[in-house]
C-alpha beads as a LAMMPS data file, in Angstrom:
LAMMPS data file: protein, C-alpha beads

148 atoms
147 bonds

1 atom types
1 bond types

-500.0 500.0 xlo xhi
-500.0 500.0 ylo yhi
-500.0 500.0 zlo zhi

Masses

1 110.0

Atoms # bond

1 1 1 -0.145 -0.081 0.407
2 1 1 1.169 3.599 -0.356
3 1 1 1.762 6.354 1.469
4 1 1 3.398 9.779 2.280
5 1 1 6.651 9.986 4.021
6 1 1 4.768 10.109 7.756
7 1 1 4.407 6.083 6.751
8 1 1 8.417 5.533 6.601
9 1 1 9.901 7.381 9.277
10 1 1 13.530 7.102 8.124
11 1 1 12.917 9.368 4.935
12 1 1 12.212 13.204 4.254
13 1 1 9.848 12.395 1.701
14 1 1 8.712 9.954 -1.291
15 1 1 6.973 11.005 -4.291
16 1 1 3.777 8.645 -4.093
17 1 1 1.669 9.889 -6.783
18 1 1 1.778 11.543 -10.007
19 1 1 -0.244 12.891 -12.845
20 1 1 -0.175 14.507 -16.119
21 1 1 -2.649 15.619 -19.179
22 1 1 -2.368 15.597 -22.476
23 1 1 -0.042 17.823 -24.416
24 1 1 -0.027 19.889 -27.026
25 1 1 -2.745 22.815 -28.024
26 1 1 -5.345 21.694 -26.180
27 1 1 -7.578 24.766 -25.350
28 1 1 -8.132 24.446 -22.096
29 1 1 -8.098 26.941 -19.554
30 1 1 -5.111 26.407 -17.475
31 1 1 -7.002 25.367 -13.730
32 1 1 -8.376 22.733 -15.841
33 1 1 -5.424 21.535 -16.621
34 1 1 -4.270 21.101 -13.220
35 1 1 -7.429 19.887 -11.477
36 1 1 -7.107 17.147 -14.203
37 1 1 -3.224 16.453 -13.202
38 1 1 -3.870 16.770 -9.464
39 1 1 -7.058 14.299 -9.043
40 1 1 -4.792 12.134 -11.112
41 1 1 -2.156 12.339 -9.416
42 1 1 -4.226 11.652 -6.426
43 1 1 -5.851 8.498 -7.756
44 1 1 -2.048 7.239 -8.450
45 1 1 -1.117 7.675 -5.108
46 1 1 -4.519 6.353 -3.352
47 1 1 -4.799 9.223 -1.537
48 1 1 -7.783 11.231 -0.484
49 1 1 -7.498 15.043 -0.994
50 1 1 -7.883 15.723 3.004
51 1 1 -4.345 14.235 3.495
52 1 1 -2.953 17.126 1.258
53 1 1 -1.700 19.320 3.353
54 1 1 0.702 21.513 1.379
55 1 1 0.920 22.551 -2.140
56 1 1 4.379 24.088 -3.730
57 1 1 3.643 25.341 -6.858
58 1 1 5.591 27.298 -10.238
59 1 1 4.211 30.658 -11.672
60 1 1 2.847 29.410 -15.362
61 1 1 3.505 31.642 -18.383
62 1 1 0.079 30.925 -19.754
63 1 1 -2.842 32.633 -17.939
64 1 1 -3.640 31.991 -14.419
65 1 1 -6.889 33.706 -13.331
66 1 1 -4.708 37.284 -13.890
67 1 1 -3.289 35.970 -10.021
68 1 1 0.389 36.043 -10.596
69 1 1 1.473 37.134 -7.332
70 1 1 0.858 33.939 -5.532
71 1 1 -0.100 31.063 -7.972
72 1 1 -0.041 28.716 -5.411
73 1 1 -2.736 29.833 -3.530
74 1 1 -4.922 30.617 -6.344
75 1 1 -4.257 27.168 -7.489
76 1 1 -5.223 26.143 -3.666
77 1 1 -8.354 27.520 -4.355
78 1 1 -9.435 26.713 -7.878
79 1 1 -8.517 23.025 -6.021
80 1 1 -11.019 23.820 -3.550
81 1 1 -8.183 23.035 -0.906
82 1 1 -8.461 26.631 1.147
83 1 1 -12.665 25.768 1.299
84 1 1 -12.723 22.627 2.522
85 1 1 -12.842 21.673 6.133
86 1 1 -9.409 22.550 7.678
87 1 1 -8.462 24.484 4.458
88 1 1 -7.046 27.169 6.621
89 1 1 -4.324 25.064 7.660
90 1 1 -2.943 24.745 4.009
91 1 1 0.367 25.535 3.225
92 1 1 0.832 27.181 0.286
93 1 1 4.417 28.036 -1.509
94 1 1 5.172 29.689 -5.055
95 1 1 8.649 28.609 -6.326
96 1 1 9.662 31.066 -9.377
97 1 1 13.603 30.431 -9.961
98 1 1 12.735 30.150 -14.156
99 1 1 14.610 26.708 -15.255
100 1 1 15.580 25.400 -11.763
101 1 1 11.682 25.825 -10.056
102 1 1 11.366 22.233 -10.272
103 1 1 13.964 21.376 -8.622
104 1 1 13.664 24.197 -5.801
105 1 1 9.960 23.330 -5.283
106 1 1 10.576 19.911 -4.816
107 1 1 13.457 20.705 -2.344
108 1 1 10.933 22.774 -0.650
109 1 1 7.908 20.616 -0.767
110 1 1 10.552 18.311 1.637
111 1 1 11.336 21.054 3.547
112 1 1 7.819 20.941 4.205
113 1 1 7.622 17.460 4.929
114 1 1 10.466 17.077 7.172
115 1 1 10.192 20.855 8.943
116 1 1 6.523 21.615 8.890
117 1 1 5.659 17.895 9.255
118 1 1 3.144 18.504 7.346
119 1 1 2.444 14.336 5.637
120 1 1 1.753 15.276 2.593
121 1 1 2.282 18.118 0.301
122 1 1 1.857 18.330 -3.652
123 1 1 4.245 20.421 -5.938
124 1 1 2.496 21.659 -9.016
125 1 1 4.132 22.335 -12.259
126 1 1 1.946 23.842 -15.222
127 1 1 1.192 25.642 -18.052
128 1 1 -0.341 25.573 -21.168
129 1 1 2.019 27.125 -23.517
130 1 1 0.983 24.668 -26.341
131 1 1 -2.407 26.562 -26.593
132 1 1 -0.746 30.015 -26.886
133 1 1 0.059 31.752 -30.014
134 1 1 3.956 32.279 -30.710
135 1 1 3.648 35.902 -30.206
136 1 1 1.705 36.016 -27.361
137 1 1 4.250 33.614 -25.801
138 1 1 7.465 35.135 -26.331
139 1 1 6.021 38.522 -25.318
140 1 1 5.068 36.968 -21.989
141 1 1 8.587 35.560 -22.007
142 1 1 10.298 38.777 -22.269
143 1 1 11.356 37.866 -25.753
144 1 1 10.789 39.307 -29.515
145 1 1 8.079 38.155 -31.885
146 1 1 10.708 38.135 -34.705
147 1 1 8.511 41.385 -36.262
148 1 1 10.895 44.109 -36.758

Bonds

1 1 1 2
2 1 2 3
3 1 3 4
4 1 4 5
5 1 5 6
6 1 6 7
7 1 7 8
8 1 8 9
9 1 9 10
10 1 10 11
11 1 11 12
12 1 12 13
13 1 13 14
14 1 14 15
15 1 15 16
16 1 16 17
17 1 17 18
18 1 18 19
19 1 19 20
20 1 20 21
21 1 21 22
22 1 22 23
23 1 23 24
24 1 24 25
25 1 25 26
26 1 26 27
27 1 27 28
28 1 28 29
29 1 29 30
30 1 30 31
31 1 31 32
32 1 32 33
33 1 33 34
34 1 34 35
35 1 35 36
36 1 36 37
37 1 37 38
38 1 38 39
39 1 39 40
40 1 40 41
41 1 41 42
42 1 42 43
43 1 43 44
44 1 44 45
45 1 45 46
46 1 46 47
47 1 47 48
48 1 48 49
49 1 49 50
50 1 50 51
51 1 51 52
52 1 52 53
53 1 53 54
54 1 54 55
55 1 55 56
56 1 56 57
57 1 57 58
58 1 58 59
59 1 59 60
60 1 60 61
61 1 61 62
62 1 62 63
63 1 63 64
64 1 64 65
65 1 65 66
66 1 66 67
67 1 67 68
68 1 68 69
69 1 69 70
70 1 70 71
71 1 71 72
72 1 72 73
73 1 73 74
74 1 74 75
75 1 75 76
76 1 76 77
77 1 77 78
78 1 78 79
79 1 79 80
80 1 80 81
81 1 81 82
82 1 82 83
83 1 83 84
84 1 84 85
85 1 85 86
86 1 86 87
87 1 87 88
88 1 88 89
89 1 89 90
90 1 90 91
91 1 91 92
92 1 92 93
93 1 93 94
94 1 94 95
95 1 95 96
96 1 96 97
97 1 97 98
98 1 98 99
99 1 99 100
100 1 100 101
101 1 101 102
102 1 102 103
103 1 103 104
104 1 104 105
105 1 105 106
106 1 106 107
107 1 107 108
108 1 108 109
109 1 109 110
110 1 110 111
111 1 111 112
112 1 112 113
113 1 113 114
114 1 114 115
115 1 115 116
116 1 116 117
117 1 117 118
118 1 118 119
119 1 119 120
120 1 120 121
121 1 121 122
122 1 122 123
123 1 123 124
124 1 124 125
125 1 125 126
126 1 126 127
127 1 127 128
128 1 128 129
129 1 129 130
130 1 130 131
131 1 131 132
132 1 132 133
133 1 133 134
134 1 134 135
135 1 135 136
136 1 136 137
137 1 137 138
138 1 138 139
139 1 139 140
140 1 140 141
141 1 141 142
142 1 142 143
143 1 143 144
144 1 144 145
145 1 145 146
146 1 146 147
147 1 147 148
């Protein structure tokens, strides 16, 4: 039976579930993609949503409800993690370190497991750049659209 880090005291943490959506031009809102992958990860880990006590997220280039200041909190709201019973105790952290964000997010999750004793932390990296027009993608990442 699978479990989170609290089931194995000698470990700082373990990856106990993963979820992913199809890749490509899906033309679906980013929150829908996040929810699909999140639910898949919970099912893969055989964990109920209530077991998730923390969320570490990375900002997306694609639109995330126009709330770029606190993406982890927005994701937690969209997933219903903050509004469920006990949701006020949810720990949300946003990690924005460019290309190093996935590694830093995993380290942050390990710290939350070890130092905060959360037991189960979701790490979410999501984007929908495949559905964005090239010019818009380049504008958002500070590049050139090639029209000069």
